[in-house]
VEXFIGU-460813 format. One record per atom (N, C-alpha, C, CB): x, y, z; residue in one letter. Coordinates in steps of 0.2 Angstrom, whole numbers, padded with zeros to 4 digits, always signed. Atoms other than C-alpha are relative to their C-alpha. Glycine has a CB too. Layout:
<rs>
XYZA...
</rs>
This chain:
<rs>
+0000-0006-0004M-0024-0284+0120M+0007+0004+0000M-0001-0002+0008M-0007-0003+0001S-0005-0281+0118S+0001+0004-0006S+0006-0005+0000S+0000-0004+0006S-0007-0276+0100S-0004+0007+0001S-0003-0004-0006S+0004-0006-0001S-0021-0264+0105S+0004+0006+0004S-0006-0001+0004S-0004-0005-0004I-0009-0256+0119I+0005+0003-0005I+0003-0004+0006I-0005-0003+0004F+0005-0254+0106F-0003+0005-0005F+0004-0006-0004F+0003-0004+0005L-0007-0246+0094L-0001+0007+0003L-0007-0003-0003L+0001-0006-0004W-0012-0233+0107W+0007+0004+0001W-0003-0001+0007W-0006-0003-0001I+0006-0230+0111I+0003+0003-0006I+0005-0005+0004I-0003-0002+0007G+0012-0229+0093G-0004+0006-0002G-0001-0005-0005G+0003-0006+0002F-0002-0216+0089F+0002+0006+0004F-0008-0002+0001F-0002-0006-0004N+0002-0205+0103N+0007+0002-0001N-0001-0001+0008N-0007-0001+0002I+0021-0206+0099I+0000+0004-0006I+0004-0006+0000I+0000-0003+0007F+0017-0201+0081F-0003+0007+0001F-0005-0004-0004F+0003-0007-0001I+0006-0186+0087I+0006+0005+0004I-0006+0000+0005I-0005-0004-0003L+0020-0180+0099L+0006+0002-0005L+0003-0004+0006L-0005-0002+0005V+0033-0181+0085V-0002+0005-0005V+0002-0007-0004V+0002-0005+0005M+0022-0171+0073M+0000+0007+0004M-0007-0002-0002M+0001-0006-0004L+0019-0158+0087L+0007+0003+0001L-0003-0001+0007L-0007-0002-0001A+0038-0157+0090A+0003+0003-0006A+0005-0006+0002A-0002-0002+0006I+0041-0155+0072I-0003+0007-0002I-0001-0005-0006I+0004-0007+0001D+0028-0141+0071D+0003+0005+0004D-0007-0001+0002D-0002-0005-0005L+0034-0131+0086L+0008+0001-0001L-0002-0001+0007L-0007+0000+0000G+0053-0136+0085G+0003+0002-0006G+0002-0006+0003G-0003-0002+0006I+0056-0133+0067I-0003+0005-0004I+0000-0007-0005I+0003-0005+0005F+0043-0124+0057F-0003+0006+0004F-0006-0003-0003F+0003-0006-0004H+0037-0112+0072H+0005+0001+0005H-0007-0001+0002H-0005-0001-0006R+0053-0111+0082R+0001+0007+0002R+0007-0003-0002R+0000-0008-0001K+0053-0092+0080K-0007+0002-0001K+0005+0003-0005K+0007-0003+0000A+0037-0082+0083A+0000+0004-0006A-0001+0004+0006A+0001-0004+0006H+0031-0076+0067H-0008+0000-0002H+0004-0003-0006H+0007+0000+0002E+0014-0071+0059E-0001-0005-0005E-0002+0007-0003E+0002+0006+0005V+0006-0086+0050V-0004+0003-0005V-0004-0006+0004V+0004-0003+0006R+0001-0081+0033R-0005-0005-0003R+0005+0001-0006R+0006+0004+0003F-0014-0088+0023F+0003-0006-0003F-0004+0004-0005F-0003+0006+0004K-0003-0099+0012K+0003-0005+0004K+0005+0002-0005K-0003+0005-0004E+0006-0107+0026E-0006-0004+0004E+0005+0003+0005E+0005+0003-0004A-0010-0110+0036A-0004-0005-0005A-0005+0005+0002A+0003+0004+0005I-0018-0118+0020I+0004-0007-0001I-0001+0003-0007I-0005+0006+0001I-0003-0130+0018I-0001-0004+0006I+0007+0002-0001I+0001+0004-0006W-0004-0135+0036W-0007-0003+0001W+0002+0004+0006W+0007+0003+0000S-0023-0138+0035S+0000-0006-0004S-0005+0006-0002S+0001+0006+0005L-0021-0149+0020L+0005-0006+0003L+0003+0002-0007L-0004+0006-0003I-0007-0159+0029I-0003-0004+0005I+0007+0003+0003I+0003+0003-0005W-0017-0162+0044W-0006-0004-0002W-0003+0005+0006W+0006+0004+0003I-0033-0167+0034I+0003-0006-0004I-0003+0005-0005I-0003+0006+0003G-0022-0178+0023G+0002-0005+0004G+0006+0002-0004G-0002+0005-0005L-0015-0187+0038L-0006-0003+0003L+0004+0003+0006L+0006+0002-0002A-0032-0189+0044A-0003-0005-0004A-0006+0005+0002A+0003+0004+0005F-0038-0197+0028F+0004-0006-0001F-0001+0003-0006F-0005+0006+0001I-0022-0208+0027I-0002-0005+0006I+0007+0002+0000I+0001+0004-0006F-0026-0214+0045F-0007-0004-0001F+0000+0004+0006F+0006+0003+0001N-0044-0217+0040N+0000-0006-0005N-0005+0005-0003N-0001+0005+0005V-0038-0228+0025V+0003-0006+0004V+0004+0002-0006V-0003+0005-0004G-0028-0238+0038G-0005-0003+0004G+0006+0003+0004G+0005+0003-0004I-0043-0240+0049I-0004-0005-0004I-0004+0005+0003I+0004+0004+0004Y-0052-0247+0034Y+0003-0007-0001Y-0001+0003-0007Y-0004+0007+0001F-0039-0261+0030F+0001-0004+0007F+0007+0002-0003F-0001+0003-0007W-0037-0264+0049W-0007-0003+0003W+0003+0004+0005W+0006+0002-0003R-0055-0265+0055R-0006+0000-0004R-0001+0004+0006R+0005+0001+0004G-0066-0264+0040G-0004+0007-0002G-0005-0005+0003G+0003-0006+0003L-0078-0252+0031L-0004+0004+0006L-0005-0002-0005L+0004-0003-0005E-0090-0249+0046E+0003+0005+0005E-0004-0005+0004E-0004-0004-0005I-0077-0243+0058I+0003+0006-0003I+0005-0005+0004I-0003-0005+0004A-0069-0233+0045A-0005+0006-0001A+0003-0002-0007A+0005-0005+0000L-0085-0224+0042L-0002+0004+0006L-0007-0003-0003L+0001-0003-0006Q-0087-0221+0060Q+0005+0005+0002Q+0000-0005+0006Q-0006-0004-0001F-0070-0213+0061F-0001+0007-0004F+0007-0003-0002F+0001-0005+0004L-0074-0202+0046L-0006+0005+0002L-0001-0002-0007L+0006-0004-0002N-0091-0197+0053N+0002+0004+0006N-0006-0005+0002N-0002-0003-0006G-0084-0193+0070G+0005+0006-0002G+0004-0004+0005G-0004-0005+0002Y-0070-0183+0062Y-0003+0006-0003Y+0006-0003-0005Y+0004-0005+0003L-0082-0173+0051L-0004+0004+0005L-0004-0003-0005L+0004-0003-0005I-0093-0169+0066I+0005+0005+0004I-0004-0005+0004I-0005-0004-0004E-0078-0163+0077E+0003+0006-0004E+0005-0005+0003E-0003-0005+0004K-0071-0153+0063K-0005+0005-0001K+0003-0003-0007K+0005-0005+0001S-0087-0144+0060S-0001+0004+0006S-0007-0004-0002S+0001-0004-0006L-0090-0140+0078L+0006+0004+0002L-0002-0005+0006L-0006-0004-0002S-0072-0134+0080S+0000+0007-0004S+0006-0003-0003S+0000-0007+0003V-0077-0119+0068V-0002+0005+0005V-0005+0000-0006V+0002-0005-0006D-0086-0111+0083D+0005+0002+0004D-0006-0003+0003D-0006-0001-0004N-0070-0113+0093N+0004+0006-0003N+0004-0006+0001N-0004-0004+0004I-0062-0103+0079I-0002+0007+0001I+0001-0001-0007I+0003-0007-0001F-0074-0088+0081F+0001+0002+0007F-0008-0001-0001F-0001-0002-0007V-0072-0088+0100V+0008+0002+0001V-0002-0005+0005V-0007-0002+0000F-0053-0088+0098F+0001+0007-0003F+0004-0006-0003F-0001-0007+0004L-0054-0073+0086L-0002+0005+0005L-0004+0000-0006L+0002-0005-0004L-0064-0064+0099L+0005+0001+0006L-0007-0001+0003L-0005+0000-0005I-0052-0068+0113I+0007+0004-0002I+0002-0007+0003I-0006-0003+0002F-0037-0063+0103F-0001+0008-0001F+0003-0003-0006F+0001-0007+0001S-0045-0047+0098S-0001+0004+0006S-0007+0001-0004S+0001-0004-0006Y-0050-0042+0115Y+0006+0001+0004Y-0005-0005+0005Y-0006-0001-0003F-0033-0044+0122F+0006+0003-0004F+0003-0007+0003F-0004-0003+0005R-0025-0037+0106R+0007-0004+0000R+0002+0007+0002R-0006+0004+0000V-0013-0052+0105V+0003+0001-0007V-0002-0008+0001V-0003-0001+0006P+0000-0049+0092P+0000-0007-0004P+0008+0002+0001P+0001+0006+0004Q-0002-0061+0077Q+0006-0005+0001Q-0001+0001-0007Q-0006+0004+0000K+0016-0068+0079K+0000-0005+0006K+0006+0004+0000K+0001+0004-0006Y+0011-0075+0096Y-0006-0004+0001Y+0000+0005+0007Y+0007+0004+0000Q-0006-0082+0092Q+0001-0008-0001Q-0005+0003-0005Q-0001+0007+0001H+0001-0098+0086H+0003-0004+0006H+0005-0001-0006H-0003+0003-0006K+0011-0102+0102K-0006-0001+0005K+0005+0005+0003K+0005+0001-0004V-0005-0099+0112V-0005-0006-0002V-0005+0006+0000V+0004+0006+0002L-0015-0111+0101L+0003-0007+0001L-0002+0001-0007L-0004+0006+0000F-0001-0124+0101F-0001-0003+0007F+0007+0001-0002F+0001+0002-0007W-0001-0125+0120W-0007-0001+0002W+0004+0005+0005W+0007+0001-0001G-0019-0123+0121G-0003-0007-0002G-0005+0005-0003G+0002+0006+0003I-0021-0138+0110I+0003-0006+0004I+0001-0001-0007I-0003+0005-0005I-0009-0148+0121I-0005-0002+0006I+0007+0002+0002I+0005+0001-0005G-0021-0145+0135G-0006-0003-0002G-0001+0007+0004G+0006+0003+0002A-0036-0149+0125A+0000-0007-0001A-0002+0004-0007A-0001+0007+0001L-0029-0166+0120L-0001-0004+0007L+0007-0001-0003L+0000+0003-0006I-0027-0170+0138I-0007+0000+0003I+0005+0003+0005I+0007-0001-0002M-0044-0164+0143M-0005-0004-0004M-0003+0007+0000M+0005+0004+0004R-0053-0173+0129R+0001-0007+0001R+0002+0001-0008R-0001+0007-0002A-0044-0189+0133A-0004-0002+0007A+0007-0002+0001A+0003+0001-0007I-0051-0188+0151I-0008+0000-0001I+0002+0006+0005I+0007+0000+0002F-0068-0183+0144F-0003-0006-0003F-0002+0006-0004F+0002+0005+0004I-0069-0197+0132I+0000-0007+0004I+0005-0001-0006I+0000+0005-0005A-0063-0210+0145A-0006+0000+0004A+0006-0001+0004A+0005-0001-0005A-0076-0204+0157A-0007-0002-0004A+0000+0007+0003A+0006+0001+0003G-0090-0204+0144G-0001-0007-0002G+0000+0005-0006G+0001+0007+0002V-0087-0221+0137V-0001-0004+0006V+0007-0003-0003V+0001+0004-0006I-0086-0228+0155I-0007+0001+0002I+0005+0001+0005I+0007-0001-0003L-0102-0220+0160L-0006-0003-0004L-0001+0008+0000L+0005+0003+0004I-0112-0225+0145I+0000-0008+0000I+0001+0002-0008I+0000+0007-0001Q-0106-0243+0147Q-0003-0003+0006Q+0007-0003-0001Q+0003+0002-0006K-0111-0244+0165K-0007+0003+0001K+0005+0003+0006K+0006-0003+0000F-0126-0232+0164F-0003+0001-0006F+0000+0006+0005F+0002-0001+0007H-0134-0235+0148H-0005+0005-0001H-0003-0007-0003H+0006-0005+0001W-0149-0223+0151W+0003+0007-0001W-0004+0000+0007W-0003-0006+0001L-0136-0209+0150L+0000+0002-0007L+0007+0000+0003L+0000-0001+0007I-0137-0210+0131I-0006+0005-0001I-0001-0006-0004I+0005-0004+0001Y-0154-0202+0133Y+0001+0007+0002Y-0007-0003+0003Y-0002-0006-0003V-0147-0188+0144V+0004+0004-0005V+0003-0001+0006V-0005-0003+0005F-0133-0185+0131F-0004+0003-0006F+0006-0004-0001F+0004-0002+0007G-0145-0185+0116G-0004+0006+0001G-0004-0006-0002G+0004-0006-0001S-0157-0173+0124S+0004+0006+0001S-0005-0002+0006S-0005-0006-0001F-0143-0162+0129F+0002+0003-0007F+0006-0001+0004F-0002-0002+0006L-0137-0161+0111L-0006+0003-0004L+0003-0006-0004L+0005-0003+0003V-0154-0158+0104V-0002+0007+0003V-0007-0004+0001V+0001-0007-0004F-0157-0143+0117F+0006+0005-0002F+0000-0001+0007F-0006-0005+0001T-0139-0136+0113T-0001+0002-0008T+0006-0004+0001T+0001-0002+0007G-0143-0137+0094G-0005+0005-0001G-0001-0006-0004G+0005-0005+0000I-0159-0128+0096I+0002+0007+0002I-0007-0002+0003I-0003-0006-0003K-0151-0115+0107K+0005+0004-0005K+0003-0001+0007K-0005-0003+0004M-0137-0112+0095M-0004+0003-0006M+0005-0005-0003M+0004-0003+0005A-0150-0109+0081A-0003+0007+0001A-0004-0005-0003A+0004-0006-0002L-0160-0096+0091L+0004+0005+0003L-0005-0003+0005L-0004-0005-0003Q-0145-0087+0099Q+0003+0004-0005Q+0005-0004+0004Q-0002-0005+0005K-0142-0072+0088K+0007+0004+0002K-0005+0004-0002K-0005-0004-0002D-0130-0062+0098D+0003-0002+0007D-0002+0008+0001D-0003+0003-0006K-0120-0073+0110K+0005+0005+0003K+0003-0006-0002K-0005-0005-0003E-0111-0061+0122E+0006-0004+0003E-0003+0004+0005E-0006+0003-0003I-0093-0065+0127I+0003+0005+0004I+0004-0003-0005I-0004-0004-0004H-0085-0057+0142H+0006-0003+0003H-0005+0003+0006H-0006+0003-0003P-0068-0063+0145P+0002+0001+0007P+0006+0001-0004P-0001-0002-0007E-0066-0053+0161E-0004-0003+0005E+0000+0007+0000E+0004+0004-0005R-0080-0063+0169R+0001-0007+0001R-0007+0001-0002R-0002+0007-0001N-0072-0080+0167N+0002-0001+0007N+0006-0001-0005N-0001+0001-0007P-0072-0087+0184P+0008-0003+0002P-0004-0005+0003P-0007+0002-0001I-0055-0096+0182I+0005+0006-0001I+0002-0005-0005I-0004-0006+0001L-0047-0080+0176L+0000+0005+0006L-0002+0004-0007L+0001-0004-0005R-0054-0070+0190R+0003-0003+0007R-0008+0001+0002R-0003+0003-0006F-0048-0083+0203F+0008+0001-0001F-0002-0007+0000F-0007+0000+0002F-0031-0083+0194F+0003+0007+0002F+0002-0002-0007F-0003-0007-0001R-0029-0064+0195R+0000+0002+0008R-0005+0005-0003R+0000-0002-0007R-0033-0064+0214R+0007-0002+0003R-0005-0003+0003R-0006+0003-0004F-0017-0074+0218F+0007+0000-0004F-0001-0008+0001F-0006+0000+0004V-0005-0072+0203V+0001+0007-0002V+0000-0005-0005V-0001-0006+0003P+0003-0055+0199P+0001+0000-0008P+0006+0004+0003P-0001+0000+0007L+0002-0050+0181L+0004+0006-0003L-0007+0001-0003L-0004-0005+0003T+0013-0039+0170T-0005+0004-0005T+0006-0002-0005T+0004-0004+0003D+0005-0025+0160D+0001-0001-0008D+0001+0008+0001D-0001+0001+0007Q+0012-0030+0143Q+0003-0007-0002Q+0004+0006-0003Q-0002+0007+0002Y+0017-0045+0132Y+0008+0001+0001Y-0002-0001-0007Y-0007+0000-0001E+0035-0050+0136E+0003-0005-0005E+0002-0002+0007E-0003+0004+0006E+0042-0057+0119E-0003-0007+0000E+0007+0000+0001E+0003+0006+0001G+0030-0071+0119G+0000-0005+0006G+0002-0003-0006G+0000+0005-0006R+0033-0078+0136R-0006+0000+0004R+0006+0002+0004R+0006+0001-0004F+0020-0084+0148F+0001+0003+0007F-0002-0007+0000F-0002-0002-0007F+0030-0080+0164F+0006+0004-0001F+0000-0005+0005F-0007-0004+0000V+0044-0067+0168V+0002+0000+0007V-0001+0007-0003V-0003+0000-0007K+0055-0066+0184K+0002+0007+0001K+0005-0005+0001K-0002-0006-0001R+0057-0049+0191R+0001+0001+0008R-0005+0006-0002R-0001-0001-0007E+0065-0045+0208E-0002-0006+0004E-0004+0006+0003E+0001+0006-0003R+0065-0063+0213R-0007-0003+0000R+0002+0000+0007R+0007+0002+0000H+0046-0065+0210H-0002-0001-0008H-0004+0006+0003H+0003+0002+0006Y+0037-0073+0195Y-0006+0004-0002Y-0001-0007-0001Y+0006-0003+0002F+0024-0063+0185F-0003-0003-0006F+0001+0008-0001F+0004+0003+0006A+0011-0070+0173A-0001+0006-0005A-0006-0003+0002A+0001-0005+0006T+0010-0061+0156T-0007+0000-0002T+0005-0001-0005T+0007+0001+0003P-0006-0057+0147P-0001-0006-0005P-0002+0007-0004P+0000+0006+0005L-0001-0071+0135L-0003-0006+0004L+0006-0001-0003L+0002+0005-0004F-0004-0083+0149F-0007+0000+0002F+0004-0001+0006F+0007-0001-0001V-0021-0076+0153V-0004-0002-0006V-0001+0008+0002V+0004+0002+0006V-0026-0078+0135V+0000-0008-0001V+0004+0003-0006V+0000+0007+0000L-0020-0096+0136L-0005-0003+0005L+0007-0003+0002L+0005+0002-0004L-0031-0099+0151L-0007+0000-0003L+0001+0004+0007L+0007-0001+0003L-0046-0092+0142L-0001-0005-0006L-0001+0007-0002L+0000+0005+0005V-0042-0103+0127V-0002-0007+0003V+0006+0000-0004V+0001+0007-0003E-0041-0119+0138E-0007-0001+0003E+0005-0001+0006E+0006+0000-0002T-0057-0115+0147T-0006+0000-0005T-0001+0006+0006T+0005+0000+0006T-0066-0111+0131T-0001-0007-0003T+0002+0005-0005T+0000+0007+0003D-0061-0128+0124D-0004-0005+0005D+0007-0003-0002D+0003+0004-0005L-0067-0136+0140L-0008+0000-0001L+0002+0001+0007L+0007-0001+0001I-0084-0129+0137I-0003-0003-0006I-0002+0008+0000I+0002+0003+0007F-0085-0134+0119F+0001-0008+0000F+0005+0002-0005F-0001+0007-0001A-0079-0152+0124A-0007-0003+0003A+0005-0002+0004A+0007+0002-0003V-0096-0153+0134V-0005-0002-0006V-0003+0005+0005V+0005+0001+0006D-0105-0152+0117D+0003-0006-0005D-0001+0006-0004D-0003+0004+0005S-0093-0161+0106S+0001-0008+0001S+0007+0002-0003S-0001+0007-0002I-0089-0177+0116I-0006-0004+0000I+0003+0000+0007I+0006+0003+0000P-0107-0182+0118P-0002-0001-0008P-0006+0003+0003P+0001+0001+0007A-0109-0179+0099A+0003-0006-0003A+0001+0007-0004A-0003+0005+0003I-0096-0191+0094I-0001-0007+0003I+0008+0001+0000I+0002+0006-0003L-0101-0204+0107L-0007-0003-0003L-0001+0001+0007L+0006+0002+0004A-0118-0204+0097A+0002-0004-0006A-0004+0006-0002A-0002+0004+0006I-0108-0211+0082I+0003-0007+0002I+0005+0004-0004I-0004+0006-0003T-0097-0224+0092T+0002+0001+0007T+0006-0002-0005T-0002+0000-0007T-0092-0229+0109T+0007-0003+0000T-0004-0003+0005T-0007+0002+0000D-0075-0236+0103D+0005+0005+0002D+0001-0003-0007D-0004-0005-0002P-0063-0227+0113P+0006+0002-0005P+0004-0002+0007P-0005-0001+0005F-0049-0228+0100F-0002+0005-0006F+0003-0006-0002F+0003-0004+0006I-0060-0221+0086I-0002+0007+0003I-0006-0004-0003I+0002-0007-0003V-0067-0207+0097V+0006+0004+0001V-0004-0001+0007V-0006-0004-0002Y-0050-0202+0103Y+0004+0002-0006Y+0005-0004+0004Y-0004-0002+0006T-0041-0202+0086T-0004+0005-0004T+0002-0007-0004T+0004-0005+0004S-0055-0193+0077S+0000+0007+0003S-0007-0003-0001S+0000-0006-0004N-0055-0180+0091N+0007+0003-0001N-0001-0001+0007N-0007-0003+0000V-0036-0178+0090V+0002+0003-0007V+0005-0006+0001V-0001-0003+0007F-0035-0176+0071F-0004+0007-0001F-0002-0005-0005F+0004-0006+0001A-0049-0163+0072A+0003+0006+0004A-0007-0001+0002A-0003-0006-0004I-0041-0153+0086I+0007+0002-0003I+0001-0003+0007I-0007-0002+0003L-0023-0154+0078L+0000+0005-0006L+0004-0006-0001L+0000-0004+0006G-0029-0146+0062G-0004+0007+0002G-0004-0003-0005G+0003-0006-0002L-0038-0132+0072L+0004+0006+0000L-0003-0001+0007L-0005-0006+0000R-0023-0120+0073R+0000+0002-0007R+0007-0002+0003R-0001-0002+0007S-0020-0120+0054S-0007+0002-0002S+0003-0005-0004S+0007-0002+0002L-0039-0119+0051L-0002+0007+0003L-0005-0005+0002L+0002-0006-0002Y-0040-0104+0062Y+0004+0006-0004Y+0003+0001+0008Y-0004-0005+0004F-0026-0094+0053F-0003+0000-0007F+0007-0002+0000F+0002+0000+0007A-0034-0099+0036A-0007+0003+0000A-0001-0007-0002A+0007-0003+0000L-0052-0094+0041L-0002+0006+0004L-0005-0006+0002L+0001-0005-0005S-0050-0081+0054S-0002+0007-0003S+0006+0002+0004S+0001-0006+0004G-0051-0067+0041G-0007+0000-0004G+0005+0002-0005G+0006+0001+0004M-0067-0074+0033M-0006-0003+0004M+0001-0005-0006M+0005+0003-0004M-0077-0080+0048M-0007+0004-0001M+0002+0001+0007M+0006-0004+0000E-0090-0065+0046E-0004-0002-0007E+0002+0007+0000E+0004+0002+0007R-0094-0072+0028R-0004-0006+0001R+0005+0000-0005R+0003+0007+0000F-0100-0089+0034F-0007+0002+0004F+0004-0005+0004F+0006-0003-0003Y-0117-0081+0038Y-0005-0006+0003Y-0004+0004-0004Y+0005+0005-0001Y-0127-0097+0039Y+0003-0007+0003Y-0004-0002-0006Y-0004+0006-0002L-0114-0109+0046L-0003-0003+0007L+0007+0001+0001L+0002+0002-0007H-0121-0109+0064H-0007-0004+0000H-0001+0006+0005H+0007+0004+0001Y-0138-0115+0057Y+0002-0007-0002Y-0004+0003-0005Y-0002+0007+0002G-0129-0130+0049G+0003-0004+0006G+0006+0000-0005G-0003+0004-0006L-0119-0134+0065L-0006-0002+0005L+0005+0005+0004L+0006+0002-0004S-0136-0133+0075S-0004-0006-0002S-0004+0006+0001S+0003+0006+0003A-0144-0145+0063A+0004-0006+0001A-0001+0002-0007A-0004+0006-0001I-0130-0157+0065I+0000-0002+0007I+0008+0001-0001I+0001+0002-0007L-0131-0157+0084L-0007-0003+0001L+0001+0007+0005L+0007+0002-0001V-0150-0159+0084V+0000-0007-0003V-0005+0005-0004V+0000+0007+0004F-0148-0174+0071F+0004-0005+0005F+0003+0001-0007F-0004+0005-0004V-0134-0182+0082V-0004-0002+0006V+0007+0003+0001V+0004+0001-0006G-0145-0180+0097G-0005-0004-0001G-0002+0007+0003G+0006+0005+0002I-0160-0188+0089I+0003-0007-0001I-0004+0003-0006I-0003+0007+0001K-0149-0202+0083K+0002-0004+0006K+0006+0001-0005K-0002+0003-0006M-0142-0205+0100M-0006-0002+0004M+0004+0005+0004M+0006+0002-0004T-0159-0205+0108T-0004-0006-0002T-0005+0006+0001T+0004+0006+0003L-0167-0217+0096L+0005-0006-0001L-0002+0002-0007L-0004+0006+0001S-0152-0229+0096S-0002-0007+0002S+0007+0002+0003S+0003+0006-0003D-0161-0242+0106D-0006-0002-0005D-0002+0000+0007D+0006+0001+0004V-0176-0241+0094V+0002-0002-0007V-0005+0005+0000V-0003+0001+0007Y-0167-0239+0077Y+0007+0003-0001Y-0005+0003-0005Y-0007-0002+0001K-0149-0238+0073K+0001+0003-0007K+0005-0005+0001K-0001-0003+0006I-0146-0226+0059I+0006-0002-0003I-0001+0008+0000I-0007+0002+0003P-0133-0233+0047P+0005+0005+0000P-0001-0003-0007P-0006-0005+0000T-0116-0225+0048T+0000+0004-0006T+0006-0003+0002T-0001-0004+0006F-0115-0220+0030F-0006+0005-0001F+0000-0005-0006F+0005-0005+0000I-0132-0212+0031I+0001+0006+0004I-0007-0003+0001I-0002-0006-0005S-0127-0202+0046S+0005+0004-0003S+0002-0003+0007S-0006-0004+0003L-0111-0197+0037L-0003+0005-0005L+0005-0005-0002L+0003-0004+0006A-0121-0191+0022A-0004+0006+0003A-0004-0005-0005A+0004-0005-0002I-0133-0181+0032I+0004+0006+0003I-0005-0003+0006I-0004-0005-0003V-0120-0172+0042V+0004+0004-0005V+0006-0004+0005V-0004-0004+0005A-0110-0168+0026A-0005+0004-0004A+0002-0005-0005A+0005-0004+0003V-0126-0162+0018V-0002+0007+0004V-0007-0004-0002V+0001-0006-0005F-0130-0150+0033F+0005+0005-0001F-0002-0002+0007F-0006-0004+0001L-0113-0143+0032L+0001+0003-0007L+0007-0004+0002L-0001-0003+0007L-0112-0141+0013L-0006+0005-0001L-0001-0006-0005L+0005-0005+0001I-0129-0132+0013I+0001+0006+0003I-0007-0003+0002I-0002-0006-0004S-0124-0120+0026S+0005+0004-0003S+0001-0001+0007S-0006-0003+0003V-0108-0116+0017V-0002+0003-0007V+0006-0004-0001V+0002-0002+0006I-0116-0115+0000I-0005+0006+0000I-0003-0005-0004I+0005-0006-0001A-0130-0103+0006A+0004+0006+0002A-0005-0002+0006A-0004-0006-0002S-0117-0092+0014S+0004+0003-0006S+0005-0002+0005S-0003-0002+0006I-0109-0091-0003I-0004+0003-0005I+0004-0005-0004I+0005-0002+0005I-0124-0089-0015I-0005+0005+0002I-0003-0006-0003I+0004-0005-0002L-0134-0078-0004L+0003+0005+0005L-0006-0004+0004L-0004-0005-0004P-0122-0065+0003P-0004+0006+0002P+0006+0002-0003P+0004-0007-0002K-0134-0050+0002K-0005-0002+0006K-0003+0002-0006K+0004+0002-0005L-0147-0059+0012L+0003-0001+0007L-0005-0006-0002L-0004+0002-0006G-0134-0066+0024G+0002+0006+0003G+0005-0005-0002G-0003-0006-0003E-0127-0049+0026E-0005+0004+0004E+0003+0005-0005E+0005-0004-0003S-0143-0041+0031S-0003-0004+0007S-0006+0001-0004S+0002+0004-0005V-0147-0056+0043V+0005-0001+0005V-0003-0006-0002V-0005+0002-0005S-0131-0060+0051S+0006+0004+0001S+0003-0007-0003S-0005-0004-0001K-0118-0047+0048K+0000+0004+0006K+0002+0004-0006K+0001-0004-0006I-0125-0036+0062I+0001-0005+0006I-0008+0003+0000I-0001+0005-0006W-0125-0052+0073W+0007-0001+0001W-0004-0007-0002W-0007+0001-0001F-0107-0054+0070F+0003+0006+0003F+0004-0002-0007F-0003-0006-0003L-0103-0036+0073L-0002+0001+0007L-0002+0006-0004L+0002-0001-0007N-0113-0036+0089N+0004-0005+0004N-0008-0002+0000N-0004+0004-0004R-0104-0051+0095R+0007+0003+0002R+0001-0007-0003R-0007-0003-0001R-0087-0042+0093R-0001+0006+0004R+0003+0002-0007R+0001-0006-0003G-0095-0026+0099G-0002-0001+0007G-0005+0004-0003G+0002+0001-0007K-0102-0034+0115K+0005-0001+0005K-0005-0006+0000K-0006+0000-0005I-0085-0036+0122I+0002+0006+0003I+0006-0003-0004I-0001-0006-0004K-0083-0023+0135K+0007+0001+0003K-0006+0001+0005K-0006-0001-0003R-0067-0016+0140R+0000+0004+0006R+0005+0004-0005R
</rs>
């Protein structure tokens, strides 16, 4: 038990140190994150995740290591949809690119806290109320089918209930204040539009967590594996955003791959008492779904453009000012 506690503490200290290095050294001054920098940081976080995975293999064996890799791949895949929504939010509020990293940094800090709470609650609920796996499994199947059929998902940031509640009680400035979330004027504090964007990023991640946490609980209910795979996937989300934000409209078929993954994971969860799909087979199926959707987007761009480019433009155009 003591070694397990030290492992949890050590992992979180490592994450805090990496975040401090990221914000305190490499992003101390607000600047526009270029493609090359984003790719380097993406590779760093992916590399750290795989090094950690190797450590899991030597510590707890092949099966647990495969569970971590499977969970990491699922969370990483589902995070792509977060990137699209972040892009819409930043476009809607015209957030300068040099401030976007700061918003995502603090947004991810909040996401880590919320995910930890969700994971703890999910594991406890499944352990005490086993029948909930059928509820979670059915929910994932429904979400996956809905994702595949939903062509022009509308996003209205101004309708966000948390944002509307916040605006009723907190005064806002009209412009960005050098990347600050709050400013003091005449003995009163005002929130800036950048803080409003942060609120939307946080609530968006909360909504996505409702899908992603049950998905990884279908792979394993080991709290440490669920938490660490989530953390590594989330920490690489910022750099992945800056690397892919300019190419999102080209992944025409990716949402079909993500929907197929959710449906498969939901079915796996629902049938877990009847037949447990081996972890390596589950990992292979998830990888194949993701790979097919990416390859289809590359080799069928003309067909994809006619089917999905209008869908992408509609989603951006649906944002009403």
